[in-house]
FIPA-850073 format. One record per residue (C-alpha): residue in one letter; x, y, z. Coordinates in steps of 0.02 Angstrom, whole numbers, plus 50000, padded with zeros to 5 digits. Example, Ala and Ser with C-alpha at 12.3 -4.5 7.8 and 13.67 -1.06 7.14 Angstrom:
2
A506154977550390S506844994750357
//
This chain:
1204
M513165096149489T512595079849425H511215069349517H511255050749500S510345036649569A510885018649586G512095013349458D512135029649364A514025030549389P515135016749315D515305004049459R517225001449458F518004995449617D519625004249596D521034992749656D519604979949687L519274978649501D520644967049457L520304956549612L518454954649563A518964949349388D520074936049470L518774930549584L517544928949440D518834919249340A519174907449490E517304903749499G517264899549315I516334915849275D516734924649121A516184942549143S516374947448956A515504931948888G514164935648751A514104937048564G514304953948476I512824965448453P512274967248275R511624982948197R509734982148166A509014984447987P508735002647943D506825000347922A506574988748076P505464994948217V506484999948371P505864992348536M506064999448701S507304990748820F506524982348969S507164995749082Q506405009248964E504765000748959L504525000949143L504995020149153W503785023349003L502345015049091L502825024249252D502785040949162R501155037449082A500435033549249T501205048449338P501055063449219G502255077749266M503425066749369T505235073449373A506065060349489Y506975054249337N507615070449269L509515072149252M510425088049246V512265093349230S512715110649276R514425118749241R515055136249263L516085142449110R517315157249148G518175164849000A517875169248816L516515157148768D516135153348583V514275151048595A514025146848410A515415132848425L514565126748580E512865125548492R513715116148346A514545104248463L512905099948548S512045097448387L513445085048336L513215075148494A511375073748454A511755068148281R512995054548342H511915046948470E510075041748432S509545042148615L509595061548607R508325062848474V507045048448515R505245049348562F504255036148645A502595029448585D501395014148588V501225007148409D499974993848383G500014988948566E501924987848570H503105000048656R504205008248527L505615021248509L505335033848365V507045039848305D507015056748223P508315062348098P509775073348161A509305091848184P510195105748258V510015108348446A509355124548502L510395132048636D509275141948751V510185157148798V509565166448958D510315183048997L510395185949188S511825198949185G510565212749223A509995203849391A510505211249559W511255194349606P511615185649444E512345169849532R510845168149643E509705170049502A510615156749411E510355144749543R508525148449549V508355146649363S509385130249367R508245122349494E506745128349402R507395120149240G507795104349324R506025102649387R505245104349217P504435088049161F504785080348993D503425075148876L504145057748822A502965056048677K503245073148600E504925079648627H506755075148620L507465071848797F508945082748785R508885101248823A510295113548831T510175130648918L511545143448935L511405155949076V512335172649044L513005179549209G514235191849125P515255195048971A516475180349016D515435171049138H514055157749093V513235143149165L512905127649046L511435117249099L511185100149010E509495092349043S508975074649007H507925060349071H508465043449141I507525034649009V508835039948881L510405042948982D511305035749133G512895041049224W514025031949105S513205040948961L513455058049036G515305054649052I515375050448860L514425065948809L515555077748911R517105069248851E516495071148668L515925088748693A517695094948723P518555090148559A516975095248461Y516935111848534A518805114748505A518695109348326F517225120648289R518005135148384G519585133148278G518545132848116R518825114148088E517655100148066A517575088348216S518275070948199L517675058448324P517725039548324E516245030948242V514925023948362P514945005148331V513095002548377Q511685013148436F510535010648585G509135005048477D510264990148417F510604986248602A508734986348639A508314974848487W509754963248541Q509154962748721R507454958148674A508044944248567Q509284937448693L508214938048844S506844926048798G506454907448798E507664895448877R509054909148910L507874920349008E507074905949104K508844899849155L509284916849216L507614919149306A507764902849389F509404907649464W508584923649534R507064914549605A508244902849693Q509394916749747L508044927749820G506834914449874E505504921449988A506594936350039T505674948349931E504634956550067P504934975050075L506254979850203A505134992550299L506495003850364P505975013650521T505555030950467D505355047450553R503765051850457P502455040650376R502565037350184A501485048450085A500205041049967V501085050049826P502975051849869T503835067549815F505605060049803A506305075049883G508105071049940A509545076850046R511255070850094A512325067850243T514165063850246A515465055350360T517265050450335L518195034650406S519975038050445A521375030950338D521825018550477T520005011650478L520055010150288A521685001150294A520934988950434V519394986050326R520454982150173A521494970050274L519904961450327A519334959650142Q520984951950097R520974939850242H519264933350176D519644933349987A518444947049965T518324964849896L518164981449993Y516464982749915M515924965549984V516434971050163L515474986850145L513954977550079A513984965550233A514244980150357Y512794990650274A511664974850271T512094971950459V511454989050509L509894987050415H509644969350480R509844976350655Y508634991150623T507284979950545G507564962450621R507444954950446A508364938250416N508644942450241V509084960150182L509094965249991I510124979749932G510224986349761S511904988649690G512294997149528S513064989249373A513564998049218G512724985449108R514024986248974S514774969448976A514974968948789R516444980348724E515414988548587L514194995648721E515605005848806S515325020648687V513395019948680V512305033348753G510835027148830Y509995019348981L511055003849000N511445003449183N510664990349285T510464987849472L510834970349538V509904963749695Q511234958549825R510614946949966A511294946450137D510724930550234F510764931850425T509834915850463G510684905950608D511454922150676P513184920850583T514774928450633F515314943350529A516554931950437E515174919950396L514134933650335L515484940550224G515714923050147R513854922350107V513864940050037R515424935549936A514544919949859S512914929849826A513814944049741L514824932749627G513184924949574A512314940249546Y513724946749427D513634930749326H511704933149305Q511674952249284E510864951749111V509194951549180P508594970049196L507984974149363E506324979649293K506064962549207L506554953749373V505294963449478L503924959449356E504354941049355L504574939049545R503054948949590Q501894938949480G500534931449581Q500904942749729E499414954649725R499884962949890L501644966049840A501344969749659D501854988049670A503234985349799P505084986449745L506264972749780F507344984449883E507255002249951V509085003849991V510635005449876L512515003649889T513605012049758M515495012149753Q515925028249663D517545028649558T518465043849598G519485042749437A517935041649325S517145059049337T515975068349234A517345082049206L517145094349058A518595103948982L518235116948849D519585125548752G519965142648820V518705141748957T518915136949139V517505124449190E516925123649373P515535113749453F513995124049477G513255119349651V511425116249614D510875099949701M509195094649628A508865085649793A507925070649724T508085052549760K507115037349703F507605025849850D507385027450036L509255026950065T510735026449951L512515023950015L513845031249905V515575026749952S517255032849884E519085031749930R519945047449966A521695052650024D521095054950206G520045038850214L518415031850160Q516995044250122L515215038450162V513795049250086A512035044550130Q510755050550007Y509025049250082R507195054150056S506985069750164E505075067450175L505445050550276F506985054350373E507635068850486P509485073550459A509995068250633T509275050850592I510415048750448Q511865055250538R511575042050675F511455028250534L513135034350469G513905032350651H513145014950668L513875009450498A515605015750554T515405006250728V515014990550632L516504992250512E517744996150655S517014982050758A517154969550610A518854974850566A519424971850749D518574954450769A517624946650620T517264930850726Q515974939150836R514144935650795V513204949050703S511914949950837R513194955050968M514074967950865P513924985050939L512854997150844A512675012750950T514145024650977A514865027251140A514045044151156E512325035551119R512635022651252A512945035551379E511355044651328L510285029251344A511035025651519A510615044051571W508845042551524N508585028651650E509425038051796T507715039351890A508285036452068A507245045852200D506825044552381E505005039252395G504995036352580A504955021652701P504275004752646A502385003852689T500794994752650L499265002752574V498344998752732A499615008652837L499585023752725F497705024152718E497565022552913A498775036352928Q497535048152831A496065041552931A496975046853093R497455063653012V495855068852934P494525057253002E493005068052960R493575072252781T492535063152650A493545048752581V492425040752452V490785045752373G489695033752277A487955032752215D487525022552366A488375032352497A489705045252549L490965039352684S492185048952784Y493925042252816A493395037052991Q491775028452924L492675019252785N494095013852902A492775007053031R491774997552901A493364990852825N493884984552993A492244975953025L492354966352861A494194961652891G493684954153054Q492444943552972L493644938752833R494994933452957S493734922153045L493524913552871G495354909752866V495944924552750T497834925952777P499254936752690N499404932952503A497694924852493P496714930552347V494914935952397G493644939252260L492784956752251L491184955552155L490374972852180D489794986452059R490605003652059S490075010152230A490715016652396E490364998752465A491574991752339I492955002852418V492434995952590G492604978152521L494344982752442F495094989852603G494224976452708I495134962952608L496814972152626K496614975152811A496244956052832G497944953152756G497234946552593A497424952152417Y495864958652334M495414951552166P494144961852065L492794952251970S491784960451838V489924960551878E489624959851691A490684944751661P489924928951609G489754915151740A490964904351654R492284917651658L492024920351841A492174902151879T493804901651777Q494634915751877L494024908452040T494694891751996E496354898351924S496664909452080G496154896952212A495064910152298K493904902752430V492964919152483V492184932152381V491564949152455T489914953352352D488114958652384A486574948752374A486424949752188G488194944652157A488114929652277G486854921152159K488154920652023L489484912152119P489874893552113A489534883252273S491384880652297V491684898452361Q491074906452520A490124922752487V490244937352613T488964950652583L489234968452644D487444970252699S487784955852827L489054966352924G487744973253030A488374978553201L490134970153189S491514979553273G492394992653178A493814992853297S495604992553217I496374975353190E498194970653201P499004971653026T499694955352960A500314960052785T501944967252747P502554977252596D503214961652504D501374953352523L500114954252388A498944968652378Y497824963352231V497724950652087L497034957251925Y496544945351786T497024949751607S496684940651443G497834925751408S498494920251239T498304901951284G496384904251308T496474905651499P496574922651587K498084925351696G498164933951867V499464947651888A500014947452072V500484965152131T501254968452303H500954982052430A502704988352389N502274988752203A500614998352234V501405010452360H502805014652239Y501615018352105A500535029752217R502005039752268A502835040752097I501305046652008S501005059152144R502645066652110V502045069751936L500295076351982G500885087452126T500075090352295L498575079352308D497945083252485G496125087152480L495925084952290Q494365077252213F494765061752117G493495054051982M493535035251959V492605031751793S493075014651757T492774997051833L493814989851969A494084974651865A495474984351767D496834994551845L496545009851742G495555017751889N496995014752015T497735031051956A496365039352051L495965026152187L497785023952254P498505041752265S496795048452327L496685037752483I498415037952535A498575056952517G496995063152599G495945065652437T494165061952397L493765047252284H492215048752180V491665031652121L490525035551979S489155023051928K489005016151753D487465025851726V488415042051746T489975036951652T489075031251503D487925046451487P488825063351440A487405073551498R487295064851670F489165065651685A489225083851647E487875086951784Y488905077051909V490455086451874A489535103051884A488785097552055H490415089052117P491935097552032L493325084852003D495175089152007V495885073251928I495055060151811K495935045151734A495055037651577T495445030451406P495595044351278N494005039251188H492985038051344A493565054851403Q493185062151235A491445054351238L491065060951411G491545078551363A491685087051537L493465088451598P494235091151770R494975105451849Q496815100951859W497315084551770L496555073151639V497615057551641V497315046251494G497915028651462G497385011351415E497445014651231A498395026251105L498055044351125R497845052050945P498505069650918E496825075750864V495965069551021A497355077451129R497085094051041T495235093051085F495685091251269L496955105351265N495815117351167A494585115951308G495805124851414T495215117751583C496605106151638R498275098751601V498385082551501L499515067751545N499765053251431H500065037851542Y500665020851495G501075004651584P500474986251582T499604978551734E501194968751764T502174984551806T500834991551920V499625003651830G500845014951740V502695017651706L502865031251577T502115048451581H502125062851452E501245079251481V500435083751321T500635102251262T500195110651100A502055111651063S502335092451087L500925088250963S502025091550804G502255072750769Q501095059150702T500875051250880V500835056751052P502345050151151L502075037651296G503365047651386K504835044451507P504985032851659L504235037451832A505395039051982N506315022252015T505765013951856H506755010351695A506305008351521Y507374998851390V507094996551206V507914980251149D508004969350989T507644950850983F509404947451042G509294958451194N510374972751122E509794989651182Q509204999151025P509825016750982V508645031350962G507355029050824I507585010350809P506104999750846G506194985750975E505264977951125L504994987751277L505684980651440I505154988751604G506144987451764G506104995451936A504974996452087G503374993551995V503764976351924A502524964551994R502874947852077G502224938551926Y500704927951871L499764920152015N500054900952014R500844901651844D502774899951864D502954895251684L502224911551621T503114921051755A504764914451697E504344918451517R503864936751536F504834942551690V506744940851646A508404948451695F509164962651604H510644973951646G510704965951817E508874969451863R507194960251848V506154967151702Y504464963951623R504484960251439T502964970951379G502784963751209D502474981651151R503474988050997V504165004951033R505625016750991R506515030751079L506285048151014P507815060351014D507245067751183G507235051151268S505395048351264I504585032351214E503485030651062F502245016351040L502255008050872G501214991950901R501344974350970V502684961450936D501314948050971D499454946750953Q498954957851102V497894973051071K496974986251173V495054987351152R494205001751241G495565001751376F495554982851405R496984972051363V496504958151246E497494942851181L496834938951010G497474921751038E496204918951184I494734923251068E495444912150935Q495564897951054V493754899951108L493244900750928R494184885650883A493354875551024N491734877850928P491354860650851G490984867450690V492494878250665A494034871250579Q495184887350585A495034904550657V495984921050664V495504937550748V496214954250703L495894972050759N495264982850626E495065001450653E494834998650845E493634984950813L493874965950838V493464955250684A493434936850683Y493694925550530A493194907650537V493304892850424P491914880050449K492284861950452Q491894853550290A491044837150245G491014823450376Y490594835850510A488824841550491V487364830850543S486164842750477H486224860650404S485694867850564D487384862150644R488414872250520P489124887850607T488404904250562R488944922250614E487514922850732K487914905950815L489754910450828V489464927250910E488264918451030W489604905751065L490924918351106A489744929751204A489394915351327Q491214912751370L492024929651351P491744946951417E490764959551313Y492334968951258M493134953751189V491694947851077P492104953350897S490954965850817A491034955950652V491194937650611V491694933550434L491554915850365L492874910450240D493184895350133A495034896550177L496224908150267P497364917050147L499194912050169T500904919550137P502174910950029N502894903050184G501234895850245K500784909150380V499074917450383D499254933250283K498184944850390R498404958450266A497474949250136L495964945250245P494364953050170A493714969050254P492204964950358D490674969050255A489494973150395S488344983150271A488384969950133A486874961350201A486014977250234A486294983950061D484934973549989T483634980050114Y484234997750139V482835009050188A483155027750176P482695040050308R480885046750286T480765060250422P481905074250473T482285064750638E482755049550548E483795059150422Q484735068450563L484915052850662A485555042550517T486875055950485I487445055050667W487565036550657A488565037050489E489835049250557V490105040250726L490155022750651K491145028950497K489905021650370E489525029450203R487625028050238V486495020950367G484715014650336V483305016650459T483174997550485D485084995350512N485504988450690F486804998550789M487654982850844D487734974750674L488604989950613G489954988050744G489304999250873H489794997051054S489625006051221L490905020251190M490145023551016A488415023651098I489005037051217R489595047651073V487925044750981L486945049751135G488025065451162R487675070650983I485795066851004S485765078051154K486565092151061T485505090350905F483805086650977G483955093051151V483385075951215R484325066051351L484305047151334A484955033751444L486345021951373R485095006951377T483895016051257L485115013251115F485134994451156E483244993851180T482905003551017P484384998650912T483805004250742V483675022450671E481745021250653Q481525014450830L482735027550904A481935041250803A480255036550866R480815037151045I481605054051013D480045061250938A479015054151084E480215062251203R480005078951117G478095076751110A478025073650920G477575055850913T476675055750752P477285040950645P478145045350486A477235044250321G477845028850226P477375018250075S475645011050092G475694994850186G477564996750221I478494998250384G478175017150393S476235014350405V476425003550562S476325009250734R478085011450806D477575001350958A477674986150845Y479604987950850R479764992051038I480354977051131G479144971051254K477664980051173P476134970951102A476054970050908P474574979350828A473094970350754G472954967850569P474084960150443P475964962550452P476964973550334P477924965950191A479594959150235R481044972250236A482454970650363T481484958850469E480154945750445E479104940050585C478414922350609R478134908250723C479504896150734P479484878850823V481264881450891P481664895951013R482974906950935S483724923850976T483424937250839R485054946350886T486854942750873P487174948451053R488704951351158R487934942351309R488224948051487S487804930751547P488284912951493R487144905351362P487344889651259A487204892151071R485464887551006P484964878550847S484214888850703C482734884850604S483134868850499R481774872250371R482284883650227R480924893750144S480794908050032P481494924650089R479744930750118S479424916450238C480584907150347C479354895650439G477864892550326S476624906550284P477134923250216T475704930850324A476094921750483P475454932550623R476644940750743P476564933450917A476474945751062T478074948951155S478154949351340P479024961251449T480344948051475T480814947551297S482704948051267R483404965151273A484614969551137R486094960451220G485504953351375V484174940451436S484174923251364A482874920051228A482394904751319R481554916151444S480504925251310T478804920651271S479074924951087T479904913050970R481084918450836C482104911250695I483364917450567A483054916350386R484574918050280S485024920350098T486864916550067R487844920849917S489704917649884S490824929349800R492344920449730A494014929649728T494874930949558R496274919149611S496034902549690C497224906649832A496114920549888P494684917150016R492894917049970T491834927350082R490064921250125R488914936850147T487414932450251T485824942550238T484894940450408R483034942550423R482434942850604C480824932950635R479754936050792
//
């Protein structure tokens, strides 16, 4: 069996061939134009053709590659004359130079070395003694087909004869694509028959003379394709393809391997004769060929799969436009790039017209080999330098032009050995048969499942049938899924269930308070309250709130830390009829003010500490002021359709937006998730996250409407694995909801369910949970706009076979749709945006009708929310998360709009442009400073430190990037958009590299190893700062957990922020273990100084300071923070020292004394430097590294020395 790639077989369009010639002629295109090919001089060097040159380079770069091997296998039954066969093969090698060439680099040029004719040795392998000769022959055939060729040392033509019996043989002819194509195979097999017959009959073979050899063609091609002629051809292709050369990025079932194997497989479908007739009629009506209709339909499916406005498809061409090339054996076939343009959403008829024009132009300019075209078009595109122009191919197979072999006196049959290799992601082979049109999809089996390709063939058939029926319909509206697929999609959304009568959260909670009044309802670090106590205190608060004018749907702020009192405040607001609006106690004041202004809230429930952070425009109600207020029940005023809560999320416009959730939404969620979790009465729920995000509502809502006990764990417990483990041991929990990373960092697991959400669950993390064997694991997904969560997937060992953990299927009475940009529901496996409908869809955005109308839309007759999440359906109906269709990301469970951070960054007076990306779970900001005309003095120029401070003053901690990179310009794509893939990697360690200090004690060495592993750094020095290396609270939890296991020391989370370097933390660990002796260090160096000198708030020792390393300490006339903190409170950016000195001294003297630091000195990320008695400045040394090309950005690396 012969295995071919694109263009291996002659591309004759059967009956369309004459029509194509007519079309070319009508367009003034002469397909046979061109002067004759002269023979080269006998002693002239033989160049490689353009196509051969690329394969030669590929072979040199990939030793042992067999993807370009070709093999023909035929079974020969009858009396075979082996000697005659061997002479016939030798004659073929003598006639055709390609069968006896080697490849070489000669003086820097790629050449063909043509050896003199020599007999071909037929390798005879006797398998007749095997138990199963035929099976053994198949094995040997596959083995031979996978043997690599050495292009520099051997002729690329092998012949093997397998002996199965006295009159039963298998002939294997092996070659390499660099010397042979499909057309050439046909020539060889046709010539082999008369040669064998002549030699078998004792005659000399008489075959027509070969007019030119492949070497003649290669020399002619090199001469022809140069200068003005080549430039004219390339100009056409540049205009033809334009900016449409981005890789297609077909959705695959498995990720691409770094080194592809090219393993392939095939799937087949046949269209009926009636469908073929209808498609032919469509082609005739539009003056096109069958091939053009198939090309348009194929491109339509790919367009709908990828959303690309331009689809490039490879199409084989024999490459033998000159008559004398028709008998040449060699690698002449070419692959043309056909473009299908979908801009403007054309009708299928319009698309066919565009494809027709594109194809005719491509035929007229087919002389440029694909390999040459790729090199030319990819020039200057470093990011795409190795990317092909296309990954998909269409080949029309000529059923009349086969590679049949006929040998005198022998019956020849195909021998079914499929080498199963393919160089393209997907190749569509089309051939006409008596019963209709056969479609064969050849695909890379390492990327696609067989079922995926069968679905593809069904989609192609659907498009062809639809186009034949009505070519005036727009491509965007043509059906893709088959009828069976559409029925399956509908069935997956049949989730109707009886959830009970409509109710409010208040009514359901009060029912539990009446049923189990003495049962503990909530446990916090501050108190434990029974249902009766919680109900009474909430009633007292509700009465006070009503007296202040709180009415249904009125948002009321809730500014309380995680505690039992926070739950009192929450239910008090609900009982008053209002909607609780959680406010983060850690948010900067500016963000609190923004949320209060946006919501219109006039009242905030808080405590004495929180009241001081509120603007004067709101009324603060402190829980400690409730005193002896009556706890009697009050008449409910809210209905199920009224608001229960408002949660603020990040907004892409720079302003956070409040999601308005009704009681009906919240009650639905609590009931629906309860159906998944099972009986909840009396269970212990752990709430380990802030009220300011709805992550914890999976514990809060089901618990208090079902008679469970809610444990509201303080931040000190949820950020310390050891304390958390102690808590769980003392108070066993049944259900916990957390982000995967947080749950992994905490370690201890519940008894029944671990529910994870807020960020992607990685399979390796899921395995960690399952291997613990203590509980079931539920992956849970849903945006705030659809009330906490919508999709659930129970994770099992069997379900972890894929690359991701599925998001799951919809809860009761909710629906999930995957749609393309035109609103068509996508079939299984095809990416699209996730729409969510059903009982969880929130009212909208508070006071933002414009945003509500944009994101909450109608689909299939119901109101749905456009999530902006890019997903696809898996074959079992589950949803798989792929990414975002916009710039929204998840950071440690919090939803972040990158646009909001960019808006704040651009508002800095020194920033001209800014972009923010998520890089390996960390936010990275890139900023371009304003140029001349802006800066009044050097101190006004933005620096990394200033920009981080600017962001920290206006954004919550989790939204402050862990790295800020200053660029001279943002890299752009050819169409002018920011090329995020070309942004330089944040080089957090670059500045530290110059001042790297290796560990000097066993404690420092072990600690540095822990940091490097958790922070994913190659190395960590003892003076490196945890925050500067990209550390955050979750990573800190992991570090502290590792410290506890390694050293047996328990440290609070704040310790890592108070002692943020390895040497400082190692000193603290040694002190805790009673081994506080300072490490030995170089004389006069950091190691010889008491560690108290590096403890914040400790006095400095007497005597001269150590030489400058990571920090230099001096007095500076301008107050300045030494850190680049993520502030927890608003703070204006402060100017840096305007005087530049040597690196050893930023403010005057290299030996300036260290001032003492007071206990109020700024903690790692907290108190303002203005309150510190110490003064600090930043001494920088800046160096620029220019990229090799002018279009690439230049990265400034800043070495920071802290001065105290």
